[in-house]
C-alpha positions as CSV (number, residue, x, y, z in Angstrom):
1,P,5.3,-4.7,13.3
2,A,4.4,-2.0,10.9
3,A,6.5,0.5,12.8
4,Y,9.7,-1.6,12.7
5,D,12.6,-0.3,10.7
6,G,12.8,-1.7,7.2
7,V,9.1,-2.4,7.0
8,I,6.8,-0.7,4.4
9,A,3.9,0.2,6.7
10,V,0.5,0.1,4.9
11,T,-2.7,1.8,6.0
12,A,-6.2,1.0,4.6
13,T,-8.6,3.1,2.7
14,D,-12.2,2.6,1.6
15,E,-13.9,3.0,-1.8
16,K,-13.9,6.8,-1.4
17,D,-10.1,6.8,-0.5
18,K,-10.9,7.7,3.1
19,L,-9.0,6.0,5.9
20,M,-10.6,3.1,7.6
21,P,-11.4,4.4,11.1
22,Q,-9.2,1.7,12.8
23,A,-6.4,2.1,10.2
24,N,-2.7,2.5,11.1
25,R,-1.7,6.2,11.7
26,G,1.7,7.6,12.5
27,S,5.0,8.8,11.1
28,Y,5.9,5.2,10.2
29,V,3.0,4.9,7.7
30,F,4.5,4.6,4.2
31,I,1.6,4.1,1.8
32,A,-2.1,3.5,1.6
33,A,-4.1,0.8,-0.3
34,P,-7.7,-0.4,-0.4
35,G,-8.6,-2.5,2.6
36,V,-12.3,-1.9,3.4
37,E,-15.0,-4.3,2.2
38,M,-12.6,-6.3,0.0
39,L,-13.4,-9.7,-1.5
40,A,-11.1,-12.4,-0.3
41,P,-10.9,-16.2,-0.6
42,V,-12.2,-17.9,2.5
43,D,-12.7,-21.6,3.1
44,G,-13.1,-22.5,-0.6
45,G,-15.4,-19.5,-1.3
46,I,-15.2,-15.7,-1.0
47,D,-16.1,-13.3,1.8
48,V,-16.1,-9.6,2.4
49,V,-13.1,-8.6,4.6
50,T,-11.8,-5.3,6.1
51,G,-8.4,-4.4,7.6
52,T,-4.9,-3.1,7.1
53,S,-3.8,-6.7,6.6
54,F,-5.7,-6.9,3.4
55,A,-4.3,-3.5,2.2
56,A,-0.8,-4.8,3.0
57,A,-1.5,-7.9,0.9
58,I,-2.3,-5.6,-2.1
59,V,0.9,-3.7,-1.7
60,S,2.9,-6.9,-1.3
61,G,1.4,-8.2,-4.5
62,A,2.3,-5.0,-6.3
63,I,5.9,-5.3,-5.0
64,A,6.1,-8.9,-6.1
65,N,5.0,-7.9,-9.6
66,L,7.5,-5.1,-9.6
67,L,10.3,-7.4,-8.5
68,H,9.3,-9.8,-11.3
69,A,9.4,-7.0,-13.9
70,A,12.5,-5.3,-12.6
71,A,14.5,-7.8,-10.6
72,N,17.7,-5.9,-10.9
73,H,16.5,-3.1,-8.6
74,D,17.0,-2.9,-4.9
75,A,14.6,-2.2,-2.0
76,G,15.4,1.5,-2.0
77,W,14.4,1.8,-5.7
78,I,11.2,0.0,-4.9
79,E,10.4,2.3,-2.0
80,D,11.1,5.3,-4.2
81,A,8.9,4.0,-7.0
82,L,6.0,3.4,-4.5
83,A,6.4,6.9,-3.0
84,Q,6.8,8.8,-6.2
85,T,3.9,7.2,-8.0
86,A,1.4,7.3,-5.1
87,S,-1.7,9.5,-5.4
88,D,-1.3,12.1,-2.6
89,L,-4.2,12.1,-0.2
90,G,-4.7,14.1,3.0
91,K,-2.1,16.8,3.8
92,R,0.2,17.7,0.9
93,G,3.2,15.4,0.8
94,R,3.9,12.6,3.2
95,D,1.7,12.6,6.3
96,N,0.9,10.5,9.3
97,D,-2.4,9.3,7.9
98,Y,-1.8,8.2,4.3
99,G,2.0,8.2,4.2
100,F,2.9,9.1,0.6
101,G,-0.6,8.5,-0.5
102,L,-2.7,5.8,-2.3
103,M,-0.6,3.2,-4.1
104,N,-0.9,3.3,-7.9
105,A,0.1,-0.2,-9.0
106,K,0.0,0.7,-12.8
107,A,2.2,3.7,-12.3
108,V,4.7,1.7,-10.2
109,L,4.9,-1.0,-12.9
110,A,5.4,1.7,-15.6
111,R,8.6,2.8,-13.7
112,E,10.2,-0.7,-14.1
113,H,13.1,0.8,-16.2
């Protein structure tokens, strides 16, 4: 599903901003977010989890915060905000490993206007 048109494809990084070995790679990757050894709620407690699904949840949460702060903007504006504020990792510019780079949630929210 990450490669479908209209989807913001997310890949996962570790605490050193390196790609998770099993992470999504390809021209469809849009952005990276932490996804290795993350704490998540599980069965009334917490557990350590790893995967692109957890990285995607972080990006989804940032987008939800952005929509709340700047509801008058469209999906294209949100994509531009994510891309322009990402911390470039890997090859310079957008690449097949990190997309535009590591999402910077604070910088995205600062662009709300």
